C-alpha positions in Angstrom: -12.5 30.6 -39.5 -11.0 27.0 -38.2 -13.8 25.0 -38.8 -12.5 22.6 -37.1 -11.9 24.5 -33.6 -15.6 25.2 -33.6 -16.8 22.1 -34.2 -15.0 20.9 -31.1 -15.8 23.8 -29.2 -19.4 23.5 -29.8 -19.2 19.7 -29.8 -17.7 20.4 -25.5 -20.7 23.2 -25.5 -23.7 21.2 -26.4 -21.7 18.5 -24.0 -21.6 20.4 -21.3 -25.4 21.6 -21.7 -26.4 18.0 -21.6 -24.1 16.9 -18.2 -25.6 20.0 -16.3 -29.2 19.7 -17.3 -28.3 15.6 -16.1 -27.2 17.0 -13.1 -29.8 18.8 -12.5 -33.0 18.3 -13.2 -32.0 14.8 -12.5 -32.5 15.1 -9.5 -35.0 17.4 -9.5 -37.6 15.0 -11.3 -38.9 17.9 -13.0 -38.6 20.3 -15.8 -40.3 23.2 -14.3 -37.6 23.7 -12.3 -36.1 28.0 -13.2 -33.3 28.0 -10.7 -32.4 25.6 -12.7 -32.7 26.7 -15.9 -31.6 30.2 -15.1 -28.0 29.1 -14.2 -28.0 27.5 -16.8 -28.7 30.8 -19.5 -26.1 33.2 -17.6 -23.2 29.8 -17.3 -23.7 28.6 -21.0 -25.1 31.8 -23.0 -21.3 34.1 -21.8 -19.5 31.2 -22.6 -21.2 30.7 -26.5 -20.7 34.9 -26.8 -16.9 34.1 -25.4 -16.2 31.1 -27.3 -17.0 33.1 -30.6 -15.1 36.3 -29.6 -12.6 33.9 -28.8 -13.0 31.5 -32.2 -12.6 34.7 -34.5 -11.0 37.6 -32.6 -8.1 34.8 -29.9 -8.5 30.7 -32.2 -4.8 29.9 -29.9 -6.3 30.9 -26.7 -9.9 28.9 -27.9 -8.1 26.3 -28.5 -5.4 26.4 -25.2 -8.0 27.0 -23.6 -9.9 23.5 -25.2 -6.9 21.9 -23.7 -8.3 19.6 -20.9 -6.0 17.1 -21.1 -4.1 17.4 -17.3 0.3 16.3 -17.6 0.8 16.7 -14.0 -0.1 13.9 -11.4 -0.7 16.2 -8.7 -2.8 18.4 -10.9 -4.9 15.8 -12.3 -6.3 14.9 -9.5 -7.2 18.6 -8.2 -9.9 18.3 -11.5 -10.3 15.0 -10.4 -12.0 16.3 -6.5 -13.4 19.9 -7.7 -15.1 17.8 -11.1 -17.0 15.4 -7.9 -17.8 18.8 -5.9 -19.5 20.5 -9.0 -21.6 16.4 -9.8 -22.1 16.1 -5.6 -23.3 19.8 -5.2 -25.4 20.0 -8.5 -27.2 16.7 -7.0 -27.9 18.2 -3.3 -29.1 21.7 -5.4 -31.9 18.8 -7.8 -32.6 16.5 -4.8 -33.5 20.2 -2.1 -36.1 21.1 -4.3 -37.7 18.6 -5.3 -37.4 17.0 -1.6 -38.5 20.1 -0.2 -35.0 20.9 1.6 -34.7 25.1 2.9 -34.5 27.3 0.0 -33.0 30.9 0.0 -35.6 33.0 -1.3 -35.5 34.5 -4.1 -33.9 37.8 -4.5 -30.6 35.4 -2.6 -31.0 33.6 -5.9 -30.9 36.7 -8.9 -28.0 38.0 -6.5 -25.7 35.4 -7.1 -26.5 35.4 -10.5 -24.6 38.8 -10.2 -22.1 37.4 -9.1 -21.3 34.9 -11.5 -21.8 37.0 -13.8 -19.3 39.6 -12.9 -17.2 37.0 -11.6 -17.3 35.8 -15.8 -16.8 39.8 -16.9 -13.3 39.6 -14.6 -12.7 36.0 -16.5 -13.6 37.3 -20.0 -11.4 40.9 -18.5 -8.1 37.9 -17.6 -8.3 36.0 -21.1 -8.2 39.9 -22.7 -4.4 40.5 -20.7 -2.7 37.2 -20.8 -2.9 35.4 -24.4 -1.2 32.5 -22.2 -4.4 31.5 -20.7 -4.5 27.4 -20.5 -6.7 25.4 -18.7 -3.7 23.0 -17.6 -0.8 23.5 -15.9 1.6 25.0 -17.5 4.8 27.1 -19.5 4.1 27.6 -23.7 7.1 29.0 -25.7 7.4 32.6 -25.7 5.3 32.8 -22.7 5.7 36.2 -20.4 4.8 37.0 -17.6 2.2 39.1 -17.1 2.0 41.9 -14.0 0.1 45.4 -15.1 -3.9 45.2 -14.8 -5.7 42.7 -12.7 -2.6 40.7 -12.6 -0.7 43.6 -10.9 -3.6 43.8 -7.9 -3.3 39.6 -7.4 -0.9 37.0 -9.0 -4.1 34.3 -10.1 -6.8 36.9 -11.0 -8.1 34.6 -13.0 -8.5 31.4 -10.3 -10.6 34.7 -7.8 -13.4 34.5 -11.4 -13.8 31.2 -11.2 -14.0 31.5 -7.4 -16.9 33.6 -7.4 -18.7 32.0 -10.2 -18.3 28.9 -8.1 -19.2 29.7 -4.8 -22.3 32.0 -6.3 -23.5 28.4 -8.3 -25.1 26.3 -6.1 -26.5 30.0 -4.6 -28.2 30.3 -7.8 -30.1 27.3 -7.4 -30.9 28.7 -3.9 -29.0 25.5 -2.2 -27.8 26.1 1.0 -26.5 22.6 0.9 -24.8 22.8 -2.3 -23.0 25.7 -1.3 -21.4 24.1 2.4 -19.9 21.5 -0.2 -19.3 24.0 -2.9 -17.0 25.6 0.4 -14.4 21.9 0.1 -12.9 23.8 -3.5 -11.2 26.6 -1.0 -8.5 23.6 0.1 -8.9 22.0 -3.5 -7.8 25.4 -5.3 -4.8 26.0 -2.9 -3.3 22.9 -3.7 -4.1 23.3 -6.9 -2.5 27.0 -6.9 0.8 26.4 -4.6 1.4 23.6 -7.5 0.9 26.0 -10.1 3.3 28.8 -8.2 6.6 25.0 -8.4 6.1 24.6 -11.7 5.8 29.1 -13.1 9.1 29.5 -10.4 10.7 26.9 -12.3 10.1 27.8 -16.2 9.3 31.0 -16.6 12.0 33.5 -16.3 10.8 37.1 -13.9 8.4 34.9 -11.8 9.3 35.2 -8.9 10.4 38.6 -9.1 6.4 39.0 -10.1 5.9 37.0 -7.2 7.8 39.9 -4.8 6.0 42.5 -7.1 2.7 41.1 -6.3 2.2 39.7 -2.8 -1.3 38.3 -2.9 -1.8 34.8 -4.8 -5.9 35.3 -4.9 -7.6 37.9 -2.7 -5.7 40.8 -1.9 -4.2 41.8 1.5 -5.2 38.0 2.5 -3.8 35.5 0.3 
């Protein structure tokens, strides 16, 4: 086991837990908010499990996933906008709970948690199918086009999974206003996909042919 990789992964996980807790509980003004605890549970427990599996089964994949230093200027802007949307969505949800703004019924929040976990399951399947996945837009040495499984349905199944997860998070918190803010993630994600495909067409052999075979980027028969 790579102890340095374990230390790096646990450090990022704990930092994520801390930052998420601050963004949720500070504006809420209390720790007695079951929606926030539910979100943190469905977000970080599977993340810990997936990280441990990758640590033992695919350490290089985990190392690439931990590499968050985007090199392309355009993609840096996409990452920055995504971060701002998350912050705004979580803050709105927290203030909404504190000041009694309209909150979704408990059943909708629980259903949204199920959608989030579905997105996590799809994300895990994508990780299993594609060993070249990275958090940054890049082409690694020896990379090949993956066209089977979910990649035979849409060209970016990882982004479809993350879209389910991102849009369901404010709904788990019961926040309609947070969800409306998070809808702005759609054009941000579209910009990231276009930039990534431009890079893959330039640098990954066979990607242009793959695009002709699998027509849809994110959602079958839509886009």
